[in-house]
Each structure stands twice: as structure tokens, then as C-alpha cells.
NUMISE-544506 format. One line per 5 residues: number of its first residue (from 0); for each residue x, y, z of C-alpha. Coordinates in pm, 1 decimal, always signed. Layout:
// NUMISE-544506
NUM) X Y Z; ... .
// end
This chain:
// NUMISE-544506
0) -1027.1 -1142.5 +522.1; -902.8 -1078.0 +170.5; -561.9 -973.0 +39.4; -480.1 -667.1 -171.8; -190.5 -488.3 -340.5 .
5) -221.9 -111.3 -311.2; +5.7 +118.4 -514.1; +61.9 +462.5 -360.3; +256.2 +781.6 -427.8; +534.3 +790.6 -168.7 .
10) +815.9 +1014.8 -60.7; +910.7 +1363.6 +40.0; +1056.2 +1478.1 -290.9; +878.0 +1811.3 -313.1; +553.4 +1922.6 -466.0 .
15) +420.8 +1697.0 -745.5; +724.7 +1468.6 -714.2; +709.1 +1117.0 -574.0; +790.7 +753.4 -632.4; +545.6 +464.7 -632.8 .
20) +544.7 +202.4 -359.1; +333.2 -113.6 -335.9; +184.8 -233.9 -7.8; +43.2 -582.3 +55.3; -254.1 -536.9 +287.5 .
25) -506.4 -771.4 +446.3; -854.2 -616.4 +477.4; -1222.9 -691.2 +446.2; -1256.5 -502.8 +116.1; -1067.0 -276.1 -123.6 .
30) -1186.7 +46.7 +40.5; -1054.7 -63.9 +382.1; -723.8 -167.3 +223.7; -687.3 +174.0 +59.0; -764.8 +346.5 +389.8 .
35) -491.3 +145.4 +563.1; -241.6 +224.2 +287.7; -318.5 +597.7 +303.6; -217.7 +595.3 +673.6; +124.7 +439.7 +606.5 .
40) +426.8 +663.6 +676.0; +546.7 +860.7 +375.2; +235.4 +824.0 +159.7; +138.4 +1150.5 -12.3; -184.7 +1295.2 +124.0 .
45) -310.4 +1477.6 -183.7; -253.3 +1208.6 -448.7; -198.0 +907.9 -222.7; -361.9 +605.6 -383.6; -297.1 +509.3 -746.5 .
50) -472.6 +172.5 -769.2; -537.8 -156.3 -593.2; -613.4 -517.1 -680.5; -697.9 -839.9 -502.3; -426.2 -1106.7 -476.9 .
55) -390.6 -1461.0 -342.6; -271.8 -1548.6 +6.7; +52.4 -1693.2 -135.7; +137.7 -1371.1 -319.5; +47.4 -1171.7 -8.2 .
60) +288.9 -1378.7 +202.6; +572.1 -1331.7 -47.2; +512.7 -955.0 -69.7; +498.9 -917.8 +309.6; +830.9 -1097.6 +353.3 .
65) +1004.7 -852.8 +118.1; +814.6 -535.2 +214.8; +1002.0 -241.7 +366.5; +694.3 -168.0 +579.9; +643.9 -520.3 +715.7 .
70) +694.8 -413.2 +1077.4; +470.0 -105.4 +1063.0; +141.1 -292.5 +1019.9 .
// end
């Protein structure tokens, strides 16, 4: 497994209004990580994913400890 940061549009702020949120996700590849992030609660369906990048296991652990969505995955 590899580790990724995925940045998504998030929130119910009305049409074309959102804030960005970053998820730390463990997946086999970037496409699978983006698919997991798109299914997270609150992620916009039409413009959901902004970008993603691979990270180290240490950075993944730190991000997961501070993530608001830690318990949802």
C-alpha cells in the first residue's frame, strides 16, 4: 500500500461555493485514493477532487492523527 494526500472541495455552502479539505488516504494507487476521497462525507460531487500527491508513511501518520475524518475511514 502507498500513502496519498488528496485535496477536495468540501462543504454545503451553496452552488459554486466550498472550502478545501485535505485527506490522508492509504491506497494501492492515486486513482483508488481519489475514489475513496470522493466518497467521504461533505465532498462536492461535481467538482470534488482538486489534486493528489504521494507522501511518506510518517507524514501519513501525522496527518491521520490530526484529521477531522480519522474515524470515518
